[in-house]
ZABA-168606 format. One record per atom (N, C-alpha, C, O, CB): x, y, z; residue in one letter. Coordinates in steps of 0.05 Angstrom, whole numbers, padded with zeros to 5 digits, always signed. Glycine has a CB too. Layout:
REM ZABA-168606
XYZA...
***
This chain:
REM ZABA-168606
-00220-00062-00022M-00202-00077-00003M-00176-00062-00005M-00168-00058-00027M-00197-00109-00012M-00157-00049+00023A-00137-00043+00029A-00113-00062+00009A-00118-00085+00014A-00138-00046+00058A-00098-00060-00004V-00080-00071-00017V-00046-00076+00004V-00050-00063+00024V-00080-00051-00043V-00031-00083+00005V-00011-00094+00024V+00020-00086-00003V+00026-00099-00023V-00020-00138+00034V+00030-00062+00004I+00058-00059-00022I+00087-00067-00003I+00095-00062+00020I+00063-00015-00038I+00099-00084-00031V+00115-00090-00016V+00141-00066-00023V+00148-00061-00046V+00119-00123-00019V+00148-00059-00011A+00160-00037-00026A+00205-00051-00021A+00217-00066-00004A+00145+00005-00003A+00215-00035-00046L+00243-00040-00049L+00258-00023-00025L+00279-00026-00012L+00254-00031-00080L+00239-00005-00024A+00272+00004-00012A+00254+00022+00022A+00235+00038+00022A+00299+00038-00047A+00266+00012+00043P+00252+00026+00066P+00256+00050+00078P+00279+00056+00070P+00254+00014+00085P+00249+00068+00092G+00253+00090+00094G+00229+00105+00114G+00207+00097+00106G+00258+00099+00069G+00227+00122+00134C+00215+00135+00148C+00195+00171+00141C+00213+00184+00131C+00235+00133+00166C+00185+00177+00142T+00172+00201+00133T+00198+00211+00125T+00209+00211+00103T+00155+00218+00154T+00205+00221+00150R+00234+00253+00152R+00261+00238+00159R+00280+00244+00172R+00228+00282+00187R+00256+00218+00146P+00287+00198+00150P+00313+00216+00162P+00316+00240+00161P+00299+00183+00113P+00334+00192+00176A+00354+00201+00188A+00368+00178+00184A+00355+00158+00181A+00351+00212+00213A+00397+00177+00183P+00415+00147+00183P+00408+00151+00219P+00403+00171+00232P+00460+00147+00168P+00413+00112+00229S+00421+00115+00253S+00450+00121+00260S+00469+00130+00246S+00413+00093+00264S+00449+00112+00295P+00480+00121+00300P+00497+00100+00292P+00521+00104+00297P+00487+00129+00330P+00491+00081+00283S+00502+00041+00284S+00483+00034+00258S+00461+00024+00262S+00488+00015+00321S+00495+00042+00230P+00471+00036+00222P+00481+00004+00206P+00504-00004+00202P+00457+00063+00202P+00453-00011+00200P+00472-00042+00189P+00483-00040+00163P+00492-00018+00156P+00452-00072+00186P+00483-00060+00147A+00500-00066+00118A+00474-00058+00100A+00474-00047+00077A+00513-00105+00111A+00454-00065+00113A+00436-00068+00084A+00418-00041+00101A+00411-00039+00125A+00413-00108+00075A+00415-00024+00080P+00394+00002+00087P+00375-00005+00105P+00358-00021+00098P+00379+00013+00063P+00375+00009+00135S+00350+00014+00154S+00328+00036+00147S+00329+00054+00130S+00361+00022+00182S+00304+00027+00168P+00284+00026+00168P+00283+00062+00168P+00264+00075+00159P+00273+00006+00190P+00310+00074+00181S+00310+00108+00178S+00336+00114+00157S+00350+00134+00156S+00317+00127+00215S+00338+00098+00145A+00348+00111+00112A+00335+00132+00099A+00311+00132+00096A+00345+00090+00088A+00352+00153+00091P+00331+00165+00067P+00324+00156+00054P+00331+00135+00045P+00334+00178+00052P+00294+00178+00044A+00273+00154+00024A+00276+00182+00000A+00290+00203-00003A+00225+00142+00040A+00252+00164-00013S+00250+00172-00048S+00229+00190-00035S+00220+00184-00013S+00239+00144-00080S+00218+00220-00052P+00208+00229-00042P+00186+00221-00061P+00172+00241-00067P+00218+00251-00036P+00178+00202-00071A+00159+00194-00099A+00148+00163-00081A+00163+00156-00062A+00183+00187-00140A+00127+00148-00085S+00111+00116-00078S+00132+00096-00093S+00145+00099-00114S+00072+00112-00096S+00132+00081-00081P+00150+00060-00099P+00151+00054-00125P+00132+00039-00127P+00146+00039-00094P+00158+00056-00140A+00169+00046-00177A+00148+00029-00180A+00136+00013-00165A+00205+00025-00184A+00145+00036-00204P+00116+00018-00206P+00129-00015-00220P+00114-00034-00225P+00085+00037-00234P+00150-00015-00222D+00164-00035-00233D+00187-00056-00195D+00206-00071-00190D+00188-00012-00264D+00164-00043-00181S+00170-00061-00144S+00154-00088-00156S+00156-00113-00157S+00146-00041-00103S+00139-00069-00162A+00114-00098-00160A+00106-00102-00140A+00115-00119-00125A+00121-00126-00166A+00083-00087-00135P+00065-00091-00115P+00051-00106-00106P+00034-00106-00123P+00054-00081-00115P+00042-00127-00084A+00035-00153-00081A+00022-00156-00062A+00025-00143-00041A+00051-00168-00080A+00004-00176-00066T-00029-00181-00046T-00007-00203-00015T+00015-00213-00020T-00068-00215-00076T-00013-00205-00001T-00012-00227+00016T-00027-00239+00034T-00038-00221+00047T+00002-00226+00027T-00032-00256+00039P-00059-00272+00049P-00054-00267+00076P-00075-00268+00090P-00062-00306+00042P-00037-00262+00087R-00037-00242+00120R-00042-00222+00118R-00046-00213+00096R-00014-00236+00136R-00045-00204+00147G-00050-00188+00148G-00027-00177+00169G-00008-00190+00178G-00076-00188+00151G-00034-00145+00174P-00006-00148+00187P-00012-00147+00224P+00004-00136+00239P+00015-00116+00174P-00037-00160+00234G-00037-00156+00257G-00050-00133+00273G-00053-00132+00297G-00017-00157+00260G-00058-00116+00255L-00054-00093+00274L-00077-00096+00290L-00095-00111+00283L-00052-00064+00261L-00082-00075+00325V-00100-00078+00351V-00090-00037+00351V-00073-00022+00343V-00084-00110+00387V-00118-00036+00368V-00129-00019+00372V-00101-00011+00388V-00083-00029+00389V-00158-00022+00382V-00096+00010+00400L-00073+00008+00427L-00084+00018+00453L-00070+00020+00473L-00045+00028+00421L-00111+00025+00452T-00127+00037+00476T-00140+00010+00489T-00147+00008+00513T-00152+00061+00465T-00140-00009+00468D-00157-00037+00472D-00143-00051+00494D-00152-00063+00514D-00158-00057+00445D-00107-00045+00480V-00088-00060+00493V-00084-00052+00518V-00081-00066+00538V-00065-00060+00482V-00086-00022+00517D-00076-00004+00543D-00101+00028+00539D-00103+00043+00520D-00031+00007+00538D-00115+00029+00561P-00132+00044+00551P-00122+00073+00562P-00130+00095+00552P-00161+00035+00559P-00098+00070+00591R-00091+00083+00601R-00064+00102+00595R-00044+00114+00605R-00094+00071+00618R-00072+00098+00579I-00050+00113+00546I-00067+00137+00531I-00086+00131+00516I-00045+00081+00512I-00060+00162+00535R-00082+00182+00522R-00070+00178+00490R-00050+00164+00484R-00080+00222+00535R-00087+00193+00472T-00082+00198+00438T-00095+00230+00440T-00112+00242+00453T-00104+00172+00412T-00072+00234+00414D-00079+00254+00412D-00072+00254+00380D-00049+00262+00374D-00068+00271+00433D-00095+00246+00354I-00086+00235+00322I-00088+00257+00319I-00103+00266+00335I-00102+00216+00300I-00080+00269+00309R-00067+00296+00289R-00071+00289+00264R-00091+00303+00257R-00032+00302+00292R-00065+00278+00248Y-00067+00269+00224Y-00102+00263+00207Y-00108+00260+00183Y-00049+00244+00228Y-00121+00262+00234A-00150+00247+00233A-00161+00272+00240A-00184+00270+00249A-00157+00219+00255A-00150+00305+00238G-00157+00319+00241G-00141+00349+00225G-00125+00344+00207G-00160+00314+00266G-00146+00381+00232A-00135+00395+00220A-00110+00409+00229A-00094+00425+00219A-00150+00407+00213A-00115+00394+00261H-00084+00410+00265H-00059+00393+00262H-00051+00373+00275H-00080+00423+00297H-00049+00406+00242N-00022+00380+00234N-00009+00398+00205N-00025+00411+00192N-00040+00337+00221N+00013+00397+00200F+00030+00410+00177F+00008+00411+00145F+00011+00431+00132F+00064+00387+00172F-00008+00396+00138V-00018+00395+00116V-00046+00418+00124V-00051+00435+00106V-00023+00362+00108V-00060+00418+00146G-00081+00437+00146G-00112+00428+00147G-00132+00441+00151G-00077+00453+00123G-00108+00393+00139R-00131+00380+00134R-00142+00352+00155R-00137+00350+00179R-00125+00372+00106R-00152+00338+00144P-00148+00303+00155P-00136+00298+00132P-00138+00308+00110P-00178+00278+00162P-00123+00281+00140V-00096+00262+00120V-00111+00237+00101V-00127+00223+00114V-00066+00242+00147V-00109+00231+00080A-00117+00216+00070A-00104+00193+00082A-00081+00193+00090A-00117+00221+00048A-00134+00156+00084G-00129+00134+00099G-00141+00143+00132G-00147+00125+00148G-00095+00127+00097G-00143+00161+00136Y-00153+00163+00168Y-00176+00173+00167Y-00181+00197+00162Y-00137+00181+00188Y-00204+00143+00173A-00222+00145+00177A-00233+00144+00203A-00257+00143+00206A-00227+00134+00166A-00214+00145+00224E-00223+00149+00250E-00196+00153+00260E-00174+00150+00249E-00242+00127+00264E-00206+00161+00287P-00172+00180+00306P-00172+00161+00326P-00182+00164+00348P-00174+00220+00325P-00154+00133+00315L-00135+00120+00328L-00107+00114+00331L-00092+00130+00321L-00140+00106+00327L-00099+00096+00342C-00070+00092+00342C-00082+00057+00336C-00097+00046+00352C-00049+00103+00374C-00075+00049+00318L-00061+00018+00303L-00037+00023+00304L-00025+00043+00297L-00068+00009+00269L-00027+00000+00317L-00004-00024+00321L-00006-00045+00322L-00026-00056+00331L+00008-00026+00338L+00018-00058+00308T+00031-00086+00315T+00025-00098+00343T+00035-00086+00362T+00063-00084+00312T+00007-00124+00351R+00001-00126+00376R+00037-00123+00388R+00039-00113+00410R-00018-00158+00382R+00056-00129+00377R+00083-00135+00390R+00091-00116+00394R+00110-00117+00411R+00101-00148+00379R+00084-00092+00384A+00087-00062+00390A+00070-00055+00414A+00076-00048+00437A+00079-00044+00366A+00050-00058+00401A+00022-00050+00431A+00034-00054+00449A+00043-00036+00463A-00008-00067+00437A+00038-00087+00459E+00047-00100+00476E+00070-00088+00497E+00069-00083+00521E+00053-00121+00462E+00092-00087+00474A+00120-00069+00494A+00100-00041+00493A+00093-00040+00517A+00164-00064+00473A+00088-00019+00481L+00084-00004+00503L+00070+00006+00521L+00067+00028+00531L+00086+00005+00500L+00060-00019+00526R+00035-00016+00553R+00059-00021+00573R+00057-00008+00594R+00003-00045+00556R+00083-00038+00572R+00102-00048+00590R+00118-00014+00591R+00123-00003+00612R+00122-00081+00577R+00122-00002+00566V+00128+00023+00574V+00110+00046+00588V+00123+00066+00593V+00136+00032+00554V+00091+00047+00592Q+00064+00056+00602Q+00074+00050+00632Q+00084+00070+00643Q+00032+00036+00589Q+00074+00030+00644D+00081+00020+00672D+00097+00023+00675D+00107+00005+00688D+00080+00001+00681D+00114+00043+00668A+00150+00049+00672A+00146+00083+00673A+00162+00098+00684A+00176+00036+00637A+00122+00091+00658A+00126+00125+00649A+00112+00128+00679A+00123+00143+00695A+00106+00144+00615A+00084+00110+00687L+00076+00122+00708L+00084+00110+00730L+00068+00111+00749L+00053+00125+00709L+00104+00099+00734A+00121+00091+00764A+00131+00124+00760A+00132+00136+00782A+00153+00058+00764A+00136+00133+00748R+00140+00166+00736R+00140+00182+00744R+00155+00201+00746R+00130+00176+00722R+00113+00176+00753G+00091+00201+00754G+00073+00214+00718G+00054+00228+00711G+00115+00233+00769G+00093+00198+00709R+00082+00205+00673R+00067+00190+00657R+00075+00167+00654R+00104+00208+00652R+00041+00199+00642S+00021+00176+00613S+00049+00179+00592S+00064+00199+00594S-00023+00197+00592S+00052+00163+00577L+00052+00167+00546L+00027+00174+00538L+00007+00166+00550L+00062+00143+00530L+00027+00193+00510K-00001+00202+00495K+00016+00206+00476K+00038+00217+00477K-00023+00227+00503K-00002+00191+00450V+00007+00175+00418V+00000+00197+00401V-00022+00204+00410V-00013+00144+00407V+00007+00216+00377Y-00002+00225+00371Y-00002+00209+00330Y-00011+00223+00311Y+00005+00250+00386Y+00005+00193+00327D+00006+00181+00305D+00026+00156+00304D+00050+00156+00309D+00012+00200+00287D+00005+00128+00295C+00019+00103+00305C+00017+00094+00268C+00024+00107+00248C-00003+00080+00336C+00008+00073+00269Y+00012+00048+00236Y+00002+00077+00222Y-00018+00087+00233Y-00018+00008+00228Y+00010+00088+00204R-00003+00101+00178R-00003+00096+00153R+00019+00095+00142R+00004+00121+00175R-00026+00091+00137P-00028+00074+00125P-00009+00092+00092P-00013+00116+00087P-00063+00064+00128P+00003+00082+00082Q+00017+00085+00048Q+00013+00111+00040Q+00028+00130+00036Q+00001+00065+00022Q-00025+00105+00036R-00048+00137+00022R-00026+00145+00028R-00006+00145+00015R-00081+00155+00036R-00034+00157+00064A-00037+00181+00079A-00003+00183+00071A+00001+00206+00062A-00049+00179+00116A+00024+00167+00071A+00053+00180+00056A+00053+00194+00023A+00063+00215+00015A+00077+00152+00055A+00039+00177+00011D+00028+00190-00019D+00020+00216-00014D+00034+00235-00021D+00002+00175-00032D-00011+00219+00001D-00012+00247+00008D-00001+00265+00014D-00007+00286+00003D-00021+00250+00017D+00020+00265+00035F+00033+00275+00044F+00057+00289+00024F+00067+00311+00031F+00037+00259+00062F+00069+00273-00007V+00082+00280-00019V+00062+00288-00041V+00073+00293-00062V+00101+00264-00020V+00036+00290-00041G+00032+00305-00066G+00018+00328-00051G+00001+00339-00065G+00014+00290-00091G+00022+00341-00019W+00013+00364-00008W+00053+00377-00020W+00064+00396-00030W-00003+00361+00035W+00058+00360-00013A+00090+00378-00021A+00096+00383-00041A+00119+00393-00043A+00114+00368-00017A+00079+00380-00066R+00091+00382-00084R+00076+00410-00099R+00081+00417-00122R+00092+00355-00098R+00054+00426-00076Q+00038+00446-00077Q+00052+00461-00070Q+00055+00460-00046Q+00018+00447-00067Q+00074+00489-00090P+00077+00507-00073P+00061+00525-00058P+00067+00535-00036P+00088+00516-00082P+00048+00527-00065G+00029+00549-00067G+00002+00530-00036G-00020+00536-00028G+00013+00554-00112G+00010+00521-00034E-00004+00506-00002E+00011+00515+00020E+00032+00502+00024E-00003+00470+00001E+00007+00535+00036Q+00023+00528+00057Q+00020+00547+00080Q+00035+00563+00091Q+00049+00526+00048Q-00020+00533+00084R-00035+00544+00117R-00019+00548+00131R-00013+00570+00141R-00054+00527+00135R-00006+00525+00135M+00007+00517+00167M+00025+00519+00170M+00031+00509+00191M+00008+00495+00178M+00050+00533+00155K+00077+00546+00150K+00079+00559+00181K+00095+00550+00197K+00078+00570+00122K+00068+00574+00185A+00072+00594+00210A+00079+00583+00239A+00092+00592+00257A+00047+00609+00214A+00060+00550+00233E+00066+00532+00259E+00090+00517+00258E+00110+00519+00271E+00044+00511+00265E+00082+00500+00237F+00098+00478+00233F+00122+00475+00217F+00133+00453+00220F+00086+00463+00225F+00133+00492+00201Y+00156+00497+00182Y+00160+00523+00189Y+00174+00528+00169Y+00153+00493+00150Y+00159+00538+00197P+00168+00573+00205P+00198+00584+00190P+00201+00606+00180P+00174+00576+00245P+00212+00570+00192R+00242+00567+00184R+00252+00552+00166R+00277+00551+00165R+00257+00560+00203R+00237+00534+00145V+00255+00527+00130V+00225+00524+00093V+00206+00510+00091V+00276+00493+00148V+00236+00543+00077A+00229+00540+00063A+00201+00504+00051A+00207+00480+00051A+00253+00550+00056A+00184+00513+00046K+00176+00488+00031K+00190+00480+00008K+00205+00462+00016K+00150+00489+00022K+00193+00482-00008S+00208+00471-00026S+00241+00453-00013S+00256+00440-00029S+00213+00496-00047S+00244+00455+00004K+00266+00447+00015K+00257+00425+00040K+00274+00423+00059K+00283+00473+00023K+00239+00412+00042L+00222+00397+00059L+00238+00363+00046L+00244+00344+00061L+00182+00405+00051L+00241+00363+00019F+00248+00334+00014F+00273+00336+00012F+00285+00315+00009F+00237+00320-00010F+00285+00356+00013D+00320+00360+00004D+00332+00346+00029D+00346+00326+00033D+00335+00399+00000D+00314+00372+00053E+00326+00354+00085E+00315+00346+00098E+00311+00355+00121E+00339+00364+00105E+00303+00321+00086G+00285+00310+00102G+00266+00290+00116G+00268+00266+00122G+00280+00316+00098G+00243+00311+00120Y+00229+00316+00131Y+00201+00312+00119Y+00180+00318+00130Y+00237+00335+00138Y+00205+00299+00085I+00185+00285+00063I+00194+00269+00065I+00218+00267+00069I+00180+00290+00037I+00169+00236+00062G+00192+00226+00037G+00167+00199+00039G+00148+00199+00054G+00239+00219+00045G+00173+00185+00027A+00152+00151+00032A+00172+00142+00008A+00184+00153-00011A+00105+00147+00024A+00168+00111+00021P+00143+00101+00036P+00160+00111+00064P+00183+00120+00065P+00132+00064+00032P+00142+00106+00086T+00148+00105+00114T+00147+00096+00126T+00131+00077+00123T+00145+00112+00124T+00162+00096+00152A+00172+00063+00172A+00140+00062+00189A+00133+00043+00202A+00211+00068+00204A+00123+00091+00185H+00098+00081+00200H+00073+00065+00176H+00049+00068+00182H+00084+00111+00217H+00079+00057+00161S+00065+00042+00154S+00074+00015+00153S+00067-00001+00136S+00057+00051+00136S+00090+00011+00173R+00102-00018+00165R+00078-00025+00201R+00075-00049+00207R+00152-00024+00164R+00069-00009+00215G+00061-00016+00246G+00068-00025+00265G+00058-00043+00278G+00049-00026+00251G+00091-00008+00269S+00110-00012+00288S+00120+00015+00296S+00132+00019+00317S+00132-00031+00279S+00115+00036+00279T+00134+00058+00285T+00110+00076+00301T+00087+00068+00299T+00150+00074+00255T+00116+00099+00318L+00092+00118+00333L+00111+00151+00339L+00135+00157+00342L+00078+00099+00371L+00087+00164+00338D+00114+00196+00352D+00088+00187+00381D+00065+00178+00382D+00112+00252+00327D+00103+00196+00397L+00097+00209+00416L+00104+00229+00435L+00121+00245+00429L+00092+00198+00424L+00092+00229+00461T+00106+00260+00485T+00099+00236+00516T+00098+00211+00517T+00074+00308+00485T+00096+00256+00535L+00094+00248+00550L+00075+00273+00564L+00074+00296+00557L+00117+00237+00556L+00053+00256+00597V+00039+00283+00595V+00041+00272+00627V+00049+00249+00633V+00007+00290+00572V+00029+00294+00648D+00032+00291+00678D+00007+00270+00681D-00011+00262+00667D+00029+00322+00697D+00015+00266+00706V-00007+00252+00713V-00024+00262+00741V-00017+00257+00764V+00002+00225+00714V-00043+00275+00734P-00071+00274+00729P-00057+00290+00698P-00035+00299+00692P-00097+00292+00755P-00082+00286+00684T-00069+00301+00663T-00091+00331+00650T-00115+00334+00648T-00063+00274+00636T-00064+00348+00644P-00084+00379+00643P-00107+00377+00624P-00108+00354+00617P-00067+00408+00630P-00117+00384+00619T-00141+00385+00602T-00128+00405+00576T-00117+00426+00583T-00171+00400+00620T-00129+00396+00542Q-00117+00417+00525Q-00141+00420+00516Q-00159+00404+00520Q-00093+00411+00505Q-00143+00446+00500P-00156+00472+00487P-00158+00454+00462P-00141+00438+00452P-00138+00505+00485P-00184+00460+00454P-00183+00444+00426P-00175+00458+00395P-00182+00482+00394P-00212+00432+00422P-00166+00450+00377Y-00153+00457+00359Y-00176+00470+00345Y-00196+00456+00345Y-00137+00437+00346Y-00180+00498+00332A-00201+00516+00319A-00191+00523+00286A-00173+00540+00284A-00204+00545+00339A-00199+00514+00267P-00189+00517+00248P-00176+00542+00238P-00194+00558+00244P-00203+00510+00237P-00158+00556+00228G-00166+00581+00226G-00149+00607+00254G-00141+00630+00252G-00202+00576+00227G-00152+00589+00276Q-00137+00612+00295Q-00115+00622+00284Q-00103+00617+00263Q-00129+00604+00322Q-00108+00641+00306P-00076+00639+00304P-00055+00628+00304P-00044+00624+00326P-00068+00647+00311P-00044+00621+00284L-00013+00606+00282L+00009+00623+00301L+00011+00647+00303L+00000+00605+00247L+00027+00595+00315V+00040+00604+00323V+00068+00583+00336V+00069+00564+00353V+00024+00617+00336V+00088+00596+00320S+00117+00581+00304S+00113+00552+00323S+00094+00557+00338S+00157+00602+00311S+00121+00531+00327C+00128+00501+00338C+00152+00516+00360C+00152+00514+00384C+00143+00473+00310C+00173+00531+00344T+00188+00535+00352T+00200+00549+00382T+00221+00547+00395T+00191+00541+00335T+00165+00570+00385A+00164+00586+00407A+00155+00570+00432A+00139+00551+00435A+00146+00609+00401A+00176+00591+00456P+00184+00577+00493P+00144+00565+00483P+00126+00570+00466P+00194+00616+00538P+00148+00549+00506R+00126+00540+00515R+00110+00555+00533R+00123+00563+00552R+00130+00520+00523R+00085+00561+00533G+00069+00582+00546G+00055+00599+00521G+00033+00611+00522G+00088+00602+00567G+00071+00598+00503Q+00057+00622+00471Q+00054+00601+00456Q+00032+00606+00445Q+00080+00650+00450Q+00065+00575+00446R+00063+00555+00415R+00037+00545+00423R+00028+00552+00445R+00089+00525+00409R+00026+00531+00408F-00006+00516+00415F-00004+00502+00445F+00018+00492+00452F-00016+00487+00387F-00019+00501+00457A-00018+00490+00494A-00024+00467+00487A-00048+00461+00486A-00041+00502+00522A-00003+00448+00479D-00015+00420+00484D-00010+00420+00512D+00001+00439+00523D-00001+00393+00469D-00020+00400+00525N-00024+00386+00549N+00001+00369+00553N+00007+00365+00576N-00049+00369+00547N+00020+00358+00531G+00048+00343+00538G+00062+00364+00561G+00052+00383+00572G+00071+00339+00505G+00087+00354+00564V+00109+00357+00580V+00112+00377+00561V+00098+00379+00542V+00131+00335+00587V+00134+00396+00566D+00150+00420+00559D+00173+00400+00541D+00187+00384+00555D+00163+00440+00590D+00178+00401+00510M+00203+00376+00506M+00215+00406+00486M+00238+00407+00479M+00193+00332+00484M+00199+00427+00480G+00225+00448+00465G+00216+00451+00448G+00227+00472+00438G+00254+00441+00457G+00196+00442+00431T+00177+00441+00410T+00159+00438+00409T+00150+00426+00428T+00177+00432+00398T+00140+00445+00390G+00123+00429+00389G+00120+00401+00373G+00141+00398+00361G+00109+00443+00385G+00101+00378+00366F+00098+00363+00352F+00104+00360+00333F+00097+00383+00327F+00087+00361+00351F+00114+00348+00307D+00124+00358+00282D+00130+00386+00276D+00120+00403+00262D+00107+00351+00264D+00145+00384+00290C+00169+00412+00284C+00182+00410+00271C+00199+00393+00276C+00187+00422+00299C+00184+00422+00248F+00203+00420+00231F+00226+00436+00222F+00231+00450+00202F+00194+00418+00217F+00240+00429+00242D+00257+00450+00257D+00288+00432+00264D+00288+00408+00267D+00238+00462+00289D+00312+00448+00265P+00328+00424+00279P+00332+00429+00307P+00350+00415+00318P+00355+00420+00266P+00315+00451+00323L+00308+00442+00346L+00294+00422+00352L+00294+00416+00376L+00300+00457+00357L+00277+00404+00334A+00268+00389+00344A+00285+00366+00339A+00272+00345+00341A+00245+00389+00337A+00315+00362+00334H+00331+00342+00341H+00335+00340+00370H+00338+00356+00388H+00355+00345+00327H+00333+00313+00366T+00338+00298+00405T+00350+00312+00427T+00343+00321+00449T+00360+00272+00408T+00374+00311+00411D+00391+00312+00420D+00404+00354+00421D+00422+00365+00434D+00405+00286+00406D+00391+00360+00406S+00396+00389+00396S+00413+00412+00414S+00434+00399+00413S+00367+00402+00393S+00418+00425+00423P+00440+00433+00436P+00437+00461+00452P+00447+00474+00471P+00461+00435+00415P+00414+00460+00428R+00396+00485+00445R+00367+00486+00462R+00353+00503+00471R+00391+00504+00424R+00367+00460+00460V+00345+00450+00478V+00371+00450+00518V+00393+00441+00523V+00330+00407+00460V+00355+00463+00532S+00362+00451+00560S+00339+00463+00583S+00320+00479+00584S+00396+00463+00569S+00353+00441+00603G+00341+00454+00621G+00316+00420+00628G+00322+00396+00626G+00326+00490+00605G+00282+00437+00638V+00276+00423+00638V+00260+00405+00611V+00248+00383+00614V+00270+00430+00657V+00263+00420+00582A+00255+00401+00559A+00274+00380+00559A+00271+00355+00558A+00255+00414+00530A+00296+00394+00561R+00311+00369+00557R+00319+00347+00573R+00333+00329+00564R+00330+00375+00550R+00310+00347+00596D+00310+00328+00611D+00286+00315+00608D+00284+00291+00613D+00314+00335+00635D+00263+00333+00595N+00235+00311+00586N+00241+00286+00561N+00232+00263+00558N+00208+00335+00571N+00260+00303+00544R+00272+00291+00520R+00275+00269+00531R+00261+00251+00522R+00297+00303+00507R+00297+00261+00557R+00326+00248+00570R+00299+00222+00575R+00305+00199+00571R+00348+00269+00607R+00279+00228+00582L+00263+00217+00606L+00248+00187+00586L+00247+00163+00590L+00235+00245+00620L+00240+00208+00565L+00224+00195+00552L+00239+00170+00535L+00230+00147+00533L+00210+00216+00537L+00265+00179+00523R+00284+00162+00508R+00288+00141+00525R+00288+00118+00516R+00310+00175+00501R+00291+00148+00551Q+00303+00122+00559Q+00281+00106+00565Q+00282+00082+00559Q+00322+00122+00583Q+00257+00118+00578L+00237+00093+00580L+00227+00084+00552L+00214+00062+00552L+00211+00101+00599L+00230+00096+00528M+00224+00074+00501M+00249+00067+00500M+00246+00043+00507M+00212+00085+00468M+00269+00070+00497T+00293+00051+00496T+00301+00020+00516T+00313-00001+00510T+00314+00071+00501T+00285+00033+00544D+00283+00002+00553D+00271-00001+00555D+00264-00011+00576D+00290-00011+00568D+00253+00003+00535G+00218-00012+00522G+00224-00017+00501G+00204-00013+00486G+00188+00004+00520G+00254-00028+00484G+00261-00043+00464G+00248-00026+00431G+00238-00039+00413G+00247-00074+00474G+00254+00013+00431F+00243+00024+00421F+00268+00041+00415F+00284+00044+00433F+00219+00030+00432F+00273+00054+00386V+00296+00065+00370V+00284+00098+00371V+00260+00105+00373V+00298+00048+00334V+00294+00106+00370N+00293+00146+00368N+00310+00137+00344N+00330+00125+00337N+00312+00174+00400N+00279+00156+00331Y+00303+00176+00295Y+00308+00194+00311Y+00289+00200+00325Y+00285+00193+00255Y+00336+00212+00314D+00350+00230+00324D+00343+00257+00312D+00350+00279+00320D+00377+00223+00322D+00330+00253+00295R+00313+00283+00286R+00297+00286+00290R+00292+00309+00282R+00309+00292+00266R+00271+00271+00303E+00249+00278+00319E+00245+00264+00347E+00241+00240+00350E+00227+00274+00304E+00246+00281+00364W+00250+00280+00393W+00223+00254+00388W+00227+00234+00402W+00245+00316+00417W+00203+00252+00376W+00172+00246+00382W+00169+00224+00369W+00147+00214+00370W+00149+00267+00373W+00186+00211+00356H+00192+00188+00334H+00204+00160+00352H+00221+00160+00369H+00218+00201+00309H+00194+00143+00343Y+00204+00106+00351Y+00193+00092+00343Y+00169+00090+00340Y+00202+00094+00377Y+00220+00067+00333R+00212+00052+00321R+00208+00021+00337R+00231+00015+00342R+00228+00054+00302R+00196+00007+00343Y+00199-00016+00358Y+00222-00034+00340Y+00222-00040+00316Y+00168-00032+00363Y+00242-00039+00359R+00271-00043+00354R+00263-00080+00329R+00269-00086+00306R+00294-00048+00396R+00248-00094+00348D+00245-00111+00340D+00203-00132+00321D+00189-00152+00327D+00261-00117+00365D+00201-00108+00299E+00187-00106+00287E+00181-00130+00270E+00197-00141+00255E+00194-00086+00278E+00151-00140+00273P+00146-00162+00256P+00148-00151+00219P+00152-00172+00207P+00114-00175+00267P+00147-00135+00205W+00144-00135+00181W+00158-00106+00181W+00151-00083+00187W+00114-00141+00170W+00189-00120+00170P+00204-00095+00175P+00210-00087+00151P+00221-00065+00153P+00229-00097+00191P+00207-00095+00121D+00205-00094+00097D+00181-00083+00086D+00183-00070+00065D+00211-00115+00090D+00157-00089+00098T+00128-00094+00084T+00117-00064+00096T+00125-00053+00116T+00109-00127+00096T+00095-00054+00078Y+00072-00021+00075Y+00062-00033+00069Y+00067-00050+00052Y+00070+00008+00058Y+00037-00029+00088F+00005-00035+00086F-00006-00005+00078F+00005+00016+00080F-00011-00048+00119F-00036-00012+00068D-00043+00015+00069D-00069+00004+00071D-00087+00005+00053D-00035+00037+00046D-00072-00006+00093L-00110-00007+00110L-00113+00020+00112L-00095+00036+00103L-00116-00023+00149L-00134+00028+00122P-00144+00050+00128P-00132+00048+00160P-00119+00029+00168P-00175+00052+00121P-00138+00067+00174V-00133+00075+00205V-00167+00072+00210V-00180+00093+00205V-00114+00113+00212V-00182+00050+00218A-00211+00038+00223A-00207+00023+00240A-00188+00008+00243A-00225+00024+00204A-00229+00026+00254R-00232-00010+00276R-00224-00028+00266R-00210-00046+00275R-00259-00024+00286R-00240-00023+00228S-00248-00047+00218S-00219-00066+00210S-00216-00090+00208S-00269-00040+00194S-00197-00043+00205S-00179-00050+00205S-00146-00074+00229S-00124-00084+00232S-00182-00028+00199S-00175-00067+00238A-00160-00086+00275A-00169-00103+00283A-00194-00102+00286A-00161-00075+00304A-00153-00128+00293E-00161-00142+00308E-00173-00147+00335E-00175-00125+00345E-00151-00148+00305E-00178-00161+00347P-00190-00166+00382P-00171-00161+00394P-00150-00173+00387P-00200-00196+00394P-00170-00147+00409A-00141-00139+00435A-00131-00172+00450A-00109-00180+00458A-00157-00113+00471A-00152-00181+00447G-00145-00214+00459G-00142-00228+00446G-00149-00250+00456G-00160-00230+00474G-00134-00231+00419G-00108-00242+00400G-00135-00260+00389G-00132-00277+00372G-00072-00262+00418G
***
């Protein structure tokens, strides 16, 4: 049975301060590159996080759960991703359904890359980052950053706000949505900073970089991103902000539900339907 980890220090996997941080450390504050210390007293709780499968709440939202497969910055399925599902707290999932309504009114749909992420997955990222020779996906995901700098520059850390169940990574796609070519492990890699049409053929709209691009170009308001890509980032932020979500300014794809029900608790249930409640409550 998975346990619930109550951590003393909140943080995102790749954190940055919010524009108006509260007095206490925010969920976007820089995180330590280690799991909670033993003396932080991991504990169990009789209540679960109340996760639901997003597509049960709104089947109109597309999914492309990258950490359940090989097309991600570690190049393999990540620990804890038993099934390619988006799990969210019910409160966040219902808010996202309202965002989807607004997106469809603009001729777009949401597509999620990652949602709830178990603590064991964050620990897996930390373990990977400590293996200097494991860099099979560098050419696509962090071509201009040394792996040894991923902690110092805030790209990797633990715990992560995703483990609280109300944070997700997403983009916009056109409606109708183009087919996305499958990723084949071992295929030639192209930098996530390359122009659209050269980098991986994601079926999302042009956001100026690929997903999980460890590069300043992925900062939401990067001055080097202009034209259509800038407009698409602004539209995604407008839709998500109006829906009650807060952007992490160093990743155009990363949003946390402002009224999250578990702001201080990190869960370790696997990403699997067995971890979710029925959509109808």
